Residue frames as qw, qx, qy, qz and C-alpha x, y, z in Angstrom:
[[0.621, -0.204, -0.281, 0.702, 58.76, -17.89, 30.19],
 [0.074, -0.968, -0.238, -0.014, 58.13, -14.47, 31.71],
 [0.607, 0.041, -0.043, 0.792, 60.78, -11.86, 31.21],
 [0.091, -0.960, -0.249, 0.092, 60.80, -8.31, 32.55],
 [0.622, 0.169, 0.051, 0.762, 63.29, -5.77, 31.23],
 [0.175, -0.890, -0.259, 0.333, 63.62, -2.40, 32.93],
 [0.523, 0.316, 0.139, 0.779, 65.13, 0.72, 31.43],
 [0.059, -0.854, -0.234, -0.461, 65.31, 4.45, 32.07],
 [0.650, -0.684, -0.123, 0.306, 67.49, 4.58, 35.14],
 [0.558, 0.535, -0.079, 0.629, 70.49, 6.83, 35.49],
 [0.401, -0.254, -0.342, 0.811, 72.02, 9.74, 37.33],
 [0.048, -0.767, -0.396, -0.503, 69.78, 12.70, 38.11],
 [0.137, 0.279, -0.391, 0.866, 70.18, 15.75, 40.31],
 [0.025, -0.411, -0.751, 0.515, 67.98, 16.26, 43.36],
 [0.317, 0.550, 0.215, -0.742, 64.65, 17.67, 42.25],
 [0.229, 0.332, -0.660, -0.634, 64.99, 16.09, 38.82],
 [0.821, 0.174, 0.234, -0.491, 62.81, 13.57, 37.03],
 [0.011, -0.280, 0.910, 0.306, 63.17, 10.16, 35.45],
 [0.816, 0.124, 0.012, -0.565, 60.79, 7.84, 33.68],
 [0.289, -0.279, 0.915, 0.042, 61.31, 4.12, 34.10],
 [0.752, 0.219, -0.282, -0.554, 59.91, 1.57, 31.69],
 [0.410, -0.233, 0.877, -0.090, 59.48, -2.18, 32.00],
 [0.640, 0.243, -0.475, -0.553, 58.62, -4.39, 29.06],
 [0.589, -0.178, 0.723, -0.314, 57.05, -7.68, 30.09],
 [0.429, 0.235, -0.742, -0.459, 57.15, -10.68, 27.78],
 [0.015, -0.110, -0.974, 0.197, 54.95, -13.74, 28.11],
 [0.263, -0.492, -0.679, -0.478, 51.22, -14.17, 28.47],
 [0.414, -0.668, -0.602, 0.139, 48.58, -12.76, 30.83],
 [0.287, 0.099, -0.150, 0.941, 49.94, -9.21, 30.91],
 [0.292, -0.442, -0.252, -0.810, 46.47, -7.67, 30.79],
 [0.737, -0.507, -0.377, -0.242, 45.31, -9.76, 33.75],
 [0.708, -0.087, -0.425, 0.557, 48.39, -9.22, 35.89],
 [0.320, -0.937, -0.074, 0.121, 49.12, -6.84, 38.69],
 [0.660, 0.468, -0.123, 0.575, 52.24, -4.80, 38.07],
 [0.450, -0.884, -0.079, 0.103, 54.48, -2.86, 40.34],
 [0.455, 0.653, -0.367, 0.481, 57.73, -1.08, 41.03],
 [0.763, -0.618, -0.094, 0.164, 59.91, -1.78, 44.02],
 [0.341, 0.795, -0.374, 0.333, 63.30, -0.45, 45.07],
 [0.872, -0.404, -0.122, 0.248, 66.23, -1.58, 47.12],
 [0.091, 0.906, -0.347, 0.223, 68.96, 0.64, 48.47],
 [0.559, 0.320, -0.690, 0.329, 72.28, -0.81, 49.71],
 [0.120, 0.096, -0.758, 0.634, 71.84, -2.38, 53.12],
 [0.493, 0.078, 0.306, -0.811, 68.06, -2.07, 52.99],
 [0.455, 0.262, 0.850, -0.038, 65.23, -4.44, 52.24],
 [0.030, 0.248, 0.624, 0.740, 63.33, -4.22, 49.00],
 [0.157, 0.426, 0.540, -0.709, 60.36, -1.91, 49.42],
 [0.330, 0.643, 0.665, 0.187, 57.20, -1.21, 47.50],
 [0.116, -0.144, 0.119, 0.975, 57.09, 1.99, 45.49],
 [0.521, 0.267, 0.022, -0.811, 53.86, 1.69, 43.51],
 [0.292, 0.121, 0.937, 0.145, 51.47, -0.89, 42.09],
 [0.489, 0.226, -0.176, -0.824, 48.75, -0.91, 39.46],
 [0.575, 0.086, 0.788, -0.204, 46.17, -3.66, 39.24],
 [0.263, 0.234, 0.802, 0.483, 44.56, -5.21, 36.18],
 [0.031, 0.799, 0.584, 0.137, 41.66, -2.83, 36.74],
 [0.302, 0.595, -0.029, 0.744, 43.97, 0.17, 37.09],
 [0.565, -0.812, -0.139, -0.036, 43.67, 0.52, 40.86],
 [0.438, 0.636, -0.371, 0.516, 46.73, 2.40, 42.08],
 [0.732, -0.655, -0.130, 0.135, 48.72, 2.09, 45.27],
 [0.410, 0.706, -0.308, 0.487, 51.71, 4.19, 46.33],
 [0.601, -0.243, -0.465, 0.603, 54.15, 4.26, 49.19],
 [0.181, -0.910, -0.310, 0.209, 53.46, 7.27, 51.36],
 [0.444, -0.564, 0.220, 0.661, 56.92, 8.64, 50.65],
 [0.254, -0.022, 0.597, 0.761, 56.32, 8.92, 46.89],
 [0.168, 0.694, 0.700, 0.018, 52.62, 9.75, 46.70],
 [0.093, 0.942, 0.160, -0.281, 52.12, 12.97, 44.76],
 [0.076, -0.752, 0.502, 0.420, 55.55, 12.79, 43.09],
 [0.137, -0.191, 0.914, 0.330, 55.57, 9.40, 41.36],
 [0.717, 0.285, 0.076, -0.632, 53.03, 8.07, 38.87],
 [0.357, -0.103, 0.909, 0.187, 52.66, 4.45, 37.80],
 [0.652, 0.434, -0.020, -0.621, 50.90, 3.59, 34.56],
 [0.546, -0.053, 0.812, 0.201, 50.52, 0.68, 32.18],
 [0.490, 0.465, -0.339, -0.655, 50.07, 0.26, 28.45],
 [0.774, 0.002, 0.617, -0.145, 48.51, -3.10, 27.77],
 [0.751, 0.653, 0.009, -0.100, 49.00, -2.72, 24.02],
 [0.391, 0.742, -0.509, 0.193, 52.75, -2.48, 24.57],
 [0.882, -0.255, -0.360, 0.166, 53.05, -4.90, 27.51],
 [0.425, 0.336, -0.311, 0.781, 54.79, -2.09, 29.36],
 [0.443, -0.802, -0.380, 0.127, 54.56, -0.55, 32.80],
 [0.346, 0.611, -0.123, 0.701, 55.98, 2.88, 33.55],
 [0.492, -0.674, -0.370, 0.408, 57.05, 4.84, 36.59],
 [0.239, 0.750, 0.022, 0.616, 57.28, 8.61, 36.25],
 [0.620, -0.498, -0.348, 0.496, 59.38, 9.99, 39.08],
 [0.156, 0.805, 0.057, 0.569, 59.44, 13.71, 39.81],
 [0.297, -0.812, 0.276, -0.421, 61.21, 15.78, 42.44],
 [0.895, -0.015, -0.408, 0.181, 63.63, 12.97, 43.21],
 [0.443, -0.836, 0.272, -0.174, 65.53, 12.96, 46.49],
 [0.222, 0.603, -0.760, 0.095, 69.02, 11.64, 47.26],
 [0.447, -0.211, 0.787, -0.369, 67.59, 9.05, 49.65],
 [0.835, 0.341, 0.228, -0.367, 65.73, 7.52, 46.72],
 [0.298, 0.603, -0.719, -0.175, 68.96, 6.28, 45.22],
 [0.691, -0.106, 0.676, -0.233, 68.38, 2.57, 44.73],
 [0.020, 0.049, -0.873, -0.484, 67.96, -0.23, 42.25],
 [0.589, 0.195, 0.199, -0.759, 64.40, -0.13, 40.97],
 [0.145, -0.016, 0.974, 0.171, 62.73, -3.43, 40.11],
 [0.574, 0.021, -0.297, -0.763, 59.68, -4.19, 38.01],
 [0.272, -0.010, 0.917, -0.292, 57.25, -6.84, 39.29],
 [0.564, -0.052, -0.489, -0.664, 54.49, -8.86, 37.70],
 [0.304, -0.059, 0.831, -0.462, 52.03, -10.75, 39.88],
 [0.672, 0.102, -0.352, -0.644, 49.69, -13.30, 38.38],
 [0.870, -0.084, -0.447, -0.192, 48.13, -16.49, 39.66],
 [0.778, -0.626, 0.051, 0.025, 49.92, -16.22, 42.99],
 [0.822, -0.009, 0.115, 0.557, 53.34, -16.01, 41.37],
 [0.060, -0.935, 0.101, 0.335, 55.78, -13.12, 41.25],
 [0.781, 0.332, 0.157, 0.505, 58.20, -12.37, 38.46],
 [0.289, -0.854, 0.046, 0.430, 60.98, -9.80, 38.68],
 [0.591, 0.769, -0.139, 0.203, 63.23, -7.89, 36.38],
 [0.772, 0.027, -0.259, 0.580, 66.94, -7.48, 36.94],
 [0.332, -0.794, -0.245, 0.447, 66.56, -3.88, 38.03],
 [0.441, 0.667, 0.086, 0.594, 67.71, -0.48, 36.89],
 [0.497, -0.312, -0.336, 0.737, 69.94, 1.80, 38.95],
 [0.000, -0.888, -0.239, -0.392, 68.65, 5.23, 39.89],
 [0.570, -0.218, -0.281, 0.741, 71.17, 7.60, 41.47],
 [0.046, -0.929, -0.264, -0.255, 70.05, 10.96, 42.79],
 [0.646, -0.450, -0.032, 0.616, 73.06, 13.14, 43.44],
 [0.205, 0.973, -0.021, -0.106, 74.46, 16.57, 42.73]]
C-alpha cells in the first residue's frame, strides 16, 4: 500500500520561503516519477513541479526560478523549496507518485501566503 505524507506547509508572508516534504512509503520509490501539485479554492489542481527517476526536472512557468524540486532516494522523500512566495500561490499542495501508469496522492498540506 502506497502512502504519501506531506509536511512543511503553513502561513508565510509574501516574499517568504517554505520547504515542503513528502515521505513516500511502499516499494518502487527509486523508479517512480514524483511531483508536486496545488489546488486553490475554486480552481483545478495544477502541476507545480516534477522530477523523474533520472532526475529530469519540469516546472510550471509561474514557479520556474523560484521553486526547486528534489528527491532523496535514501529517505524515500521528495522536497519542494519555495522562495519568493506570492499571495496567489495560496493553495493546498499535494505530493504525487507516478509508477507503472498509476498515480498516488497525499492528503495535501496547506500553504497560505498572506501579510
